[in-house]
N, C-alpha and C positions, 0 to 999 in steps of 0.2 A: 604417541598421542595419549593424553590423559582423558579417561572417561569417568563420568560421574558414578560414584559408589554411594549407595544409601547407607547411612549410619543411624542406628537406633540409640539415641541419647536417653539417659535416665530421666525419670520424672523429676521436674524441678520442685514440685510441691512437697514430695517426700523429703528431698534433700534440704529444702528450706526449713521444714519442721525439725529435722535432725540438727541442723546448724543453730536453730533458735534455742533448742533445749541445751545444746552444748555451750552456747554463749551464756545462757543463764547459769549453767553449772560452773563455767569458768569465772563468771562474775561473782557468784556466791563464794567459790573457793578463794578468789582473790580477797574478798572482804574478810573471810575467816583468817586468811594468812596475815593480813595487815593487823587484825585484832590481836592475834596471838604472836605477832612478830616472828613468824616462821619464814625465814629467808628461802629455804628450799621450796616450800609450798608456794611462796610468792612467785618464784621464778617459773615453777611448773605451770601455775595458772596463767602467767603472762604468755608462756609459749603456747599453751592451749588456746588462748584467745587469738594469738597470731595465726595458728593453724586454722581456726574457724573463719577468720577473715580471708585467709588464702583460699580456702575451699569455697568461700562465697563468690569469688571471682569466676567460678565455673558455672554459675547460674546465667542463663540467657533466655530471651523470649524469641519465639519464631511466630511471626504473624501469618495469617492465611495468604496463600499465593506468594510465599517468600521462602527462602532457604538460607541456611548458614553453612558456608564452606569452612571446614575445620582443617587447620594445619598445625603440625608439631615440628618446630625448628626447621621450617621450610618443606616438610614432607606432607603431602596431601593425605589426610586421614579419612575423609568421607564428607558427605553432605547430609545435614539434618533438615528434613522438610516437613516433619510432623508439627503442626501448629501447637502452641502452648508454651508453658514455662518448662524449660529443659535444663539439665545439668550435664556437663562433660568435664574432662580434665581441665583444670584451671590454666594449664600451660598451653592449651590450644589457643591459637589465634582464630578469630571468627570473622569471616568476611560475608557481609550481607549481600544477597543477590535477589532482586525482585523477579518473580515469574509472572507478573501481571502483563496483560496485553498493553503495548505501547504503540504510539503512532507519531509520525512527524512528516512534515512536508519539505521536500528538498528545495533548495533555492532555484530561482529561474536560471536555467543553463542555456547559454547561446551555443548552438551547434549546427553544423550543416547536415541536411538530410541526404538521402541517397542520390538525389538529383543535384546536390551542391547548393541548394537554397538555404540561406541562414534562417534558422527558426529559434524561437524561445520555447523551452519545455520545462515542466516541473511535474513531480509525482508525489503522491501520498503513499507512505509505506506503513503497513500495520505489522507488528512483529512482537515476539516474546522469546524469552530464554527457555530452552528445553533441556540443555545440558550445562549445569552450573560449573562443572570442572573445566570444560572447554572454554566457556566464557571468561573464566578468571585466569586460566593458565596458558591458553593457546594464543591469545592476543593481549596486547598491552592494555587497551581501554576499549572494551567491547561496544560501549555505546557510541563512541566516536568512530569505531571501526564500521559499525552498521551505517552511520551517516555517510561516511566517505565512500564506502563500497556501493551504497545505493545510488549516490550521485554518479559514480562511474558507470553503473549498469544503465542508468537512464541515458547518459551521454552515448554509450555504445549502441543502445537500442535505437535511438533517434537517427543515428547515422546509417542504419540498415534499412530504414523505411522511408518512403517518400511522404511528404506532408499530405498531399492529395493525389489521387490517381488520375484526375482530370479526364474522367470518362473511360479509363482503361479498367474494365471490371476484373481482369486477371491479376492486376497488380494490387497487392495489399498496401494500405496507407495508414498513417497515423490517425487521419480523420475518419476514414471509411471503415476501419476495422478495429474499433475501440476494444471490444472483448478479446479478440485474438492478441492484440498488442499488449494489453494489460496482463494476460496470462503469460505471454512470452517474457514480459518484464519480471513477473513474479518468479518464474523458473530461473531466469538468468541471475536474479538477485539472490535466490536461494543457493545456487551453485557457488556464489562468491562467499556466502556466510555460513556454509555448513561447518567449516573448521572452527567457527566461533561459538558453536552450540546454540545458534539462533534459528528460529523457524519464522519464515515470512508467511504471514496469513493472507495478506492481500497487498498488491501493488497496482495502483491505477494512476493514469495521467490526470493531473488536476489543472494544468495550464498548458495551452498549446496555441501558438500564434507565430506568424511570420515576424521576423525582425523589423523594427521600424523603418530601416532604410529601403526595404523592398515591399513593405506592407501595402502601399497604395497601388503599386504596379501589379501585385498578385491579386489584389481586390478587383481591379479592372479585368484581369484574366479570368477570375472566377465568375464575374458578372457576364462576360462574353460567353463563357462556356454554358452558363445557365440560360442565356438568351437563345443560343444555338439549340440547346436541348429542348427548350420550350417551343421554339419554332418548328423543330422536327416533329414534335408531338402534335402540334396544331395542324401542320400540313398532313400528317398521317390520318388524323381524325377527319379533316376536311375531305380528303380523297375518298374515305369510306362513306361519308355522308353523300357526296356527289354520286358515287357508284350506286348507293342504295336508292337515291332519288330517281336516277335514270332507269334502274331496274323496275321500280314501282310504276313509273309512268308507262313503261313498255308492257308490263304484265297486265295492268288494268286497262290498257288501251285508252288512256285519257287523251293522249295526243301522239301523233306520229311525227317523229323528228328524223330529219336526214342528218348526215354526218356534219354538215356545216352548222345546222342549228344545235346539234349536240355539243359541238366545239364551243359555240357561243355561250350556251348554257353553262358548260363546265367552267369557262373562263369567268363568267359573272359570279357563279357560286363560290369559286375559289377566292375571288376578290373580296366577296362579302364575308366569308368565313375566316380568312387569314388576315384581314385588315386589323390594324391596331385601334383604329377609331371607327365609330359608327358610320356606316355608308348611307348615302342619300340616294334612294332609288329614282330612276328616270323611267317613266312609263312611255313606251313607244306605241303610239296609236296606229301607226302605219304598218306596212309590210316590210319584212326584212329585205326583200328584193326591190 
């Protein structure tokens, strides 16, 4: 495995000044050789000008958050990451690699969750290159590699979790455990991309929905679960209110109720408190018996 090696390239400004002086000298010498018709001097000045042009190909610019990977006849020679005008061997081939933070959104992937329900899922991946040698030499196209492996990680993750736990608090789900699922996605994606010299900064789900063919059925299921949960909460509160009302009546001795009257009162209060619509009270002016 090829690891990144930092290479210190020469200052390009110094070399540019030297080449400028050399080119002026070669031009002046060429002019004198033409004037004096000195063939040897003419050939020498022409060769000198060719050398100056050849050395000029060694100048290159490194932008901030960018690196140049240097190769000599297929051999990795190092990476120049110091910004500015630089100069290196003109025979080096220079491959530009951006170290800036990049992000992309995977396409909407259709996959079955852990319960076998077809869902649509997509994720946003934030990444950057941290090892230029691995990015260039270990994979063929590191940008495409990141995209393909990220989609594979999203597909694999979605198949391990249920879309929704449906009230089971012990089961992690894509909907109910966003933070945990996103962190798991980042770790799994990082494991796949370590060999490409890429660091995953963040991976999070950007789109999550049931597939259209089961969306309506699952929506009714969610609505039913929500209604059951709401009803359970209402009944729990109503029972507490009735218990509190009976305790207050008994403690303050406002009225003495036998078991039958208590049962009637409990029944009426539960109907009032748990009803979906406003109740219409009926005043009984007579005796219960």
